[in-house]
N, C-alpha and C positions, 0 to 999 in steps of 0.2 A: 534452537530447540524445537521439539514437536509439542503441540498443545496436548496436555493430558486428556485422555478420553473422558475422565470424570467431570471435566469442565462443561460437558454437554448436558449433564443431568444432576438432579439433586440426589442426596443420599448421605450415608454415614460419613464418608471422608470429607465432603465439603463442610458438613456440620462441625467436624473435629477441627478443621482448619479455620473456622470463622474467627477465633481470637487472633490468629495471625493476620487475617484480613483487617481487623481493627487497627493493628499496629501499622500495616501498610497505609491505610487511610490517614492515620494520625501523622505519619511521616510526610505524606503528600501535603497535608494541611499546613504543617510547620514550614515546609519549603515554600509554599505559596505566601504564607504570612511574612516570611523573611525576605522575599524578593523585592527588588526595586525595578520594575519593568522598564525596559527601554522602548521609547516610542519613535518609530522610524518616520522620516519625512515623507514617505509615500505609503499608500495603503498596503497592509500586510493581510493577506487572506490565508487562513489556516484550513487545510484539508486534513481533518483528523478522524479519529474513531474512538469508541469506548472500550474496545476489547483488544487484548494482546493477540497478535497474529494478523494474517491478511484479511482485509475487508474489501480491498479494491481501491485504496487511497491513491496509489500512484497512477492507475489508469484515469481516475477522476481528475487528478492534478494535471495530467497531460492533456486531457480533453478541455479543461478550463483554460489551460495555457494557450492552446491553439485558438480557442474562441476569443480570448482577450487580444491575442496577436492579430486576428482578423479585424478587430476594432481599431487597429493602429497603435496599440499600446506596446511599449517595450517591457516584456515580461522577464522576470528573473525567478528561478526556482531556488528555494532554500531548503536544505536537508541537513539532518544531523550527520549523515554519512555513516549510518550504522553498518558495522561489519568491516569498515576500513580502518587502516592504521593511522591515517593522518587526522589531526584534530581540527585543522583549519584555523581561522577562516581562509579559504582559498577558492578560486574558481576551478571547476572541473574541466580538464582538458582530455577528452577521450583518446586522443592520439598519444598522450603521455601518461595518463593515469589508468590504473587497473582497478578491478573491484576490490582487491586487497588493499589498495591505497584509499579509496574514497567510498567504498560500498557499491552494491549493485544498482540500487534504485537511482542514485545520482547519474550514473552513466546513461540510463534510459532517459531521464529528464533532459540531459544535455543534448540528446538527439533533436530536441524540439526548441529549446531556448537556453540562454546562458544559465548555468547552474552553479550554486555556491554551496559548499559544505562548511559546517561550523558546529562543533559541540557546544560552543557558546552562541546560542541563537541570536542574541542581541548583536554580537560582533559581526555575525554573518549578514544580518539585515542591514546594518550600518554600511558594510562594505558593498553590498549589492546595490543599495541606493546611491552610494557615491559613484558607482560605475555607470549610472545612468538609467537604472530601472524606473519605469513608471508605476509598476505594481509588482509586489513580491508574493509569490505563491509558496507557502510553506507546506511541504509534504510531511505530515505528522507534526507533533508538537502541541496538540490541543491541551495536554496536561502540563506543558512547560510554562512556568510563570515568568520567565525572564524577559519576554518581549510582548508588547501590547499588540493584540490582533484587532485589525479594523473590523473583521467579520470572520466567522468560523462556520464551516459546513462539516457535518458529521456523516461519514460514509458507513452504511450498514449493509452487511451481507444478508440478504433476505432468507437464505437457506439456514444460516447459522444463528442469526438474531443476536441475542445477548447471552447465549449459552445458558448456563444454569442460573444466571442472575446474581452470582456471588462475585465479590471483589477478590483479586489476586491475594493469596494463592488458593483460596477455596474455589475460585472460578476464574473466568477470563477477563472480568471487568477491571479496567484501570481506575475507575471511580464509579460511584453509584449512577444508575441510569438517570434518576431524577436530577442529580446535580449536573451531569453533563448536558442534558437537554436544556436545562435552564440557561446555560452559557452559550448555546449554539444559536445560529441565525437561520439555519436551514438543515434539512436532512436529505440525504441522497440514498435511496433504497435500491440496491442492485439485485437483480435476479428475482426469482419466484419468492413471494412473501409467504413463506411456509408457516410463520408464526403470527400472521395477521397483525403486523405491527403498524401498517400504514394508517388505519383509522385513529389509533392512539397517538401516533406522532403528529398527525394533522390537527389535533386539538390545539397544539401550541406552536407548531412550526410549519412553514411551507415544506412540502415533501415532493421531491422529484424522483421519478422512476427511470431506471435504465437497465441495460443488460450488457454483459461482456460477450462479444461474439468473435469468432476467429476472423483474423484479418485476411486480406487478399492472398497473402503468401501461404495460407492454409487451405484455400478452397480446392486445391488439386489433390488433397489427401484422401478423399473418399475412396474406399475400396482398398487402400494400401494396408499392408501388414507392417506393424511397427512395434517397437519397444519404447516405452516412455518412462522418463524419470523427472522428478521435480523436488526442489527444496524450497517450498514456499509455505505460507501460513497454513493452507489447507490443500495439500497436493491432490486430494481426491477430486477437487473441482476441475483441475486440469485434465485428469484422466476421464472424467465424465464428459467434458467438452469434446475430447477426441472421439469418444464413442458416439456421441450425438452427431459428430461430423461424418461418421461412417468409417472410421479407422478400425481395423481389426487388431486389437492389442494382444500381443503374445505374452507380454510381461510388463508389469509396472513396478516402479521402486520409488519410495518416498524417502527423502533426506530431511534433515532438520532445516528450518527456515534460515535463510542466509548462510547455509553451510558452505564453507570453502571446499572446492573440488580439487582433488589431486588425480593424477593418471590412474593410480591403483584403485581409486574408488569406482571407476567405470570400466576397468579392463574386461571384466566378465560380460558386461552389457554390450560393449563394443564387439567382443568376440562372438557373442550369440547373434547379434544383428548381422554380422558378416556371414555366419554359417547359415542363417535362415534367409539371407538375402532380404532383410527387413530394414526399414528406416529406424533411426534412433532419434527420438523427438524429445524436446524439452521446452520450457517457457523462455521468454525473452530475458527474464530476470536471472534465470539459471544460466542461460547461454553466456551472458557477459561475465559470469564467474568461472567459466571453464578456462583451463590452461590454453593458451593460444594455439598450441599444436593440436588440440582436440576439437577446436571449433568447426573445422571443415568436416569432421566425422559426424557431427550432430546437427540436426535441422532445428532451427529456431521457429517456434510457433507464436506469432504475435496475436494480440487481441485488440479489438476496438471497442470503445464504449458507444453504444447506440442509445440515444435518449428517446423516451417515449413521446415527449412533448417538446418540440423545438421552441415553441413560443414561451413555455415555462422556463426553459433554459435562458432565453434572452431576458426574461423578467428577473431571473436570479442574478445574472451578470450585472444588470442595472442596480439591483439591491446591494450586491457586494461592493460595487464601486462607490455607491452613495448610501451607506447604511443609515 
């Protein structure tokens, strides 16, 4: 689904939907109260957020996974497998599983470290630990009460912030900001802090800053003419990144987050790219959802997470291992 535009601002519609938000919050509270959380025998670090849609959780999880691996730890990623048909628990095998099986994000995580999907997070954590993991990095699941987290970091998109500040469906929040921050161990603010959140966050949490930048495979795109499409939480972020990179965009098209692709969804874009002698570009998360026969026609643009303060990252890693 695409995030409604009214989630960015206050107004009549959010006010009218506020009673529904109360019901959403009550349901989440009841679920948490009824849960008997499983405690894994190894540290479980949750990389979560407070809003529905993309905040940059997966790039943060990948970066933390690489950092822990450099420290000699056996990392396992754990994901719900959103968008996939398989419930798990099972280990993702990129040569056997597709995005329709396990979801798009687990396929990206599996490029870095062993990755498990499980709609039952506790069962997934148990299986990952039994397979020899020293540490489990859970991509999303901050609001999931079924598994004990050793520590949790909240990822915040500096450009979007917390939207209009209302809880679903009146706004993008999965829970109140105050409640979420009270359970977090650190905040990671990505990109420009357009809402000046850093000072307020720093009153109660360590705050790390970082930015998502095009990876090496995108450095040769400057001056190229291209058509771009994306089905992520906020597709406009991808299009803005391409323009900042110096790509001349002839057309952009936004699909719903995690939308499955079929050939007919892209046939007109492929046709125009051929007629215009232009590149057809998409994100890594979108690329793994493409039908195999289309992947060679579309160029994948990866991003890397660049931390502002490497020493602060090392301090965070220490804190996450020994909370």
